[in-house]
VONU-32228 format. One line per field, with one value per residue (C-alpha): residue number from 0; x, y, z. Coordinates in pm, whole numbers, plus 32768, in hexadecimal, padded with zeros to 4 digits. Each point is the difference from the previous one (the first is absolute). Layout:
k: (NUM;...) .
east: (X;...) .
north: (Y;...) .
up: (Z;...) .
//
This chain:
k: (0;1;2;3;4;5;6;7;8;9;10;11;12;13;14;15;16;17;18;19;20;21;22;23;24;25;26;27;28;29;30;31;32;33;34;35;36;37;38;39;40;41;42;43;44;45;46;47;48;49;50;51;52;53;54;55;56;57;58;59;60;61;62;63;64;65;66;67;68;69;70;71;72;73;74;75;76;77;78;79;80;81;82;83;84;85;86;87;88;89;90;91;92;93;94;95;96;97;98;99;100;101;102;103;104;105;106;107;108;109;110;111;112;113;114;115;116;117;118;119;120;121;122;123;124;125;126;127;128;129;130;131;132;133;134;135;136;137;138;139;140;141;142;143;144;145;146;147;148;149;150;151;152;153;154;155;156;157;158;159;160;161;162;163;164;165;166;167;168;169;170;171;172;173;174) .
east: (8000;8088;8069;7F44;80C3;7F73;80B8;7F79;7F85;802D;7F83;80FD;7F40;8000;7FE9;7EDC;7F66;7F26;813C;806B;7F6C;80A3;8148;7FE9;7FCC;812E;80EE;7F9F;8072;815D;8042;7FD0;80BD;8121;80DC;7F3D;80CF;7ECC;7F6B;7EB3;7ED3;7F45;7EBF;7F2D;8062;8165;7F7C;7F30;813B;80BC;7EE9;8019;817C;7FE7;7F11;80DD;8137;7F4F;7F7B;815B;80A5;80DE;7F6D;7EF0;7F69;7F00;7F11;8023;7EA2;7FA3;7F30;7F25;7FA3;8046;80B4;812E;8121;8122;80A5;8120;80A1;811B;8089;8136;7F8F;80E4;7F8C;8139;80E6;7F0E;8008;7F1E;7FFB;7EFB;7F49;7EE9;7F4C;7F03;7F0E;8098;7EC6;8070;8172;80A3;7EEA;80BE;7F3B;8132;80BA;7EDA;7FDF;8178;801C;7EE8;808B;8162;7F7A;7F34;8130;80DA;7EF9;7F21;80D4;813D;80CF;8164;8031;7F17;8099;7F90;8070;7FCB;804C;8119;7F15;7EEC;8065;7EAD;8012;816B;7FA1;7EDC;80DB;8114;7EF9;7F9B;8163;8060;8171;807B;80EE;806A;7FA1;7F8B;8068;7F06;7F26;7E9E;7F72;7EF3;7F6C;811C;8115;80E7;8013;80EF;7F60;805E;7FDF;7F8A;7FD0;7F6F;8069;7F37;8101) .
north: (8000;8155;80C7;8145;80FE;8133;8135;813C;808E;7EEA;7EA8;7F32;7EF7;7F1B;80A7;7F76;8027;811E;80CC;7FFF;8157;80A2;7F51;807E;8167;7FDE;7F53;80CC;8139;8060;80AB;7EB2;7F26;80F1;7F34;7EB9;7F38;7FCC;80D7;80A4;7F27;8051;7F39;7F55;7EA3;8040;804A;7EC0;7F41;8098;7F99;7E9C;8007;806E;7EDF;7F06;8076;7FCB;7EA7;7F95;8089;80ED;814D;80A8;8152;80B4;810F;8132;8070;8127;7F81;8135;8000;7E98;809F;7F4C;80F9;7F1E;7EAE;7F75;7EAF;7F0E;7F78;7F2E;7F3F;7EDE;7F35;7F26;812B;80C2;813B;80D7;8155;8100;80E2;80FE;8120;80FE;80E0;8162;808E;7F40;8055;80A5;7F8E;7EE2;7EE9;7F63;8006;7F60;7EEC;7FC3;7FD9;7EFB;7F3B;7FF8;7F77;7EFC;7F98;7FCB;7F75;7F33;7FA6;7FCB;80E4;8052;8108;80F4;80AF;812A;808A;8176;80E5;80F3;8123;7F84;80BC;7FDE;7E85;7FFC;80E1;7F1C;7ECB;80A8;8082;7E95;7F83;7F88;8022;8067;7EF0;8085;8054;7F0C;8094;7FFA;7F19;8066;806B;810B;806D;7F4E;80B2;7F50;809B;7FD8;7FA4;7FFB;7EB7;800B;7EF3;7FD2;7ED4;7F57;801E) .
up: (8000;7F9C;8135;803F;80CE;80AD;8075;809D;7EB4;7F04;7FA1;7F3C;7F44;7ED4;7EAD;7F37;7EA6;807B;803E;7E92;7FBA;8131;7FAD;7E9A;8078;80E2;7F0E;7ECF;80B8;7F88;814D;80B2;7F06;7FC8;80EC;7FF2;7F0A;7F29;7EEF;804C;7FB0;7EC0;802E;8109;7F87;8073;815D;7FFA;7F9C;8127;80F0;7F75;8021;816D;8046;7F47;80BB;814C;7FA0;7F8D;813E;7F37;806F;80CA;7FA7;80D5;7F94;80DF;805A;80DA;8124;8007;7E8B;7F8E;7ED4;7F6F;8009;7FA1;8025;80C8;8022;7FCF;7EBA;7FBA;8135;8058;812E;7FE6;8024;80E1;7F2E;7F28;7F5A;805A;7F0E;801F;7F5D;807E;7F46;7FF2;80A6;8137;7FFB;812F;80EC;80A3;7F53;7F5A;814A;80B7;7EFB;7FEE;8179;8001;7ED9;808A;814A;7F42;7F35;8130;80EF;7F19;7ED2;80CB;7F23;8060;7EF3;7F50;7ED7;7F33;7EB1;7FC6;7EDB;805D;7FB5;80E7;813A;80B2;7FEA;8075;8124;805C;8008;80CD;80F5;803B;8038;7EA5;7FAD;7EA8;7F88;7EB1;7E9B;7EF7;7EB2;7EDF;80D3;7F9F;7EB4;7FFF;7EB3;7F4C;80C0;80FA;815B;8121;814C;816C;80B5;816A;8106;8157;80CF;8110;8112) .
//
């Protein structure tokens, strides 16, 4: 059963087919995808495919992605979760995005704190990694605020709109 997590202002829950439209609005926004490592979506079918991929990743124990829903409005404002999940090596990478209308309100921080705790306490992770475009200072700041350590730079690591980008690699250890 997919784990539902609640924080003070958020409900982190399974992403389902009914979220495709909200996911499309989010991931078709160039402001959101600018540092996402994926081109902006062009049609609703791409969002439906992403919903299916999230479900498949969870079923196959390769990833887990929560929808970030405001508790007061039940509106989906983003997603967060683990990919590159390796139970054998007790590690995963974290990724997230938030609708720009909800930036700088502490929602990403609240969701990140809950997911990190879940990863260490429920999935038994030893290491949570993150890969961030060099230019994405807000994301770097968020990770550092939560104890992640910058380990180095991965050169030409992610392609965005056909262009290779360098990224920072961060990690947080369960110690």
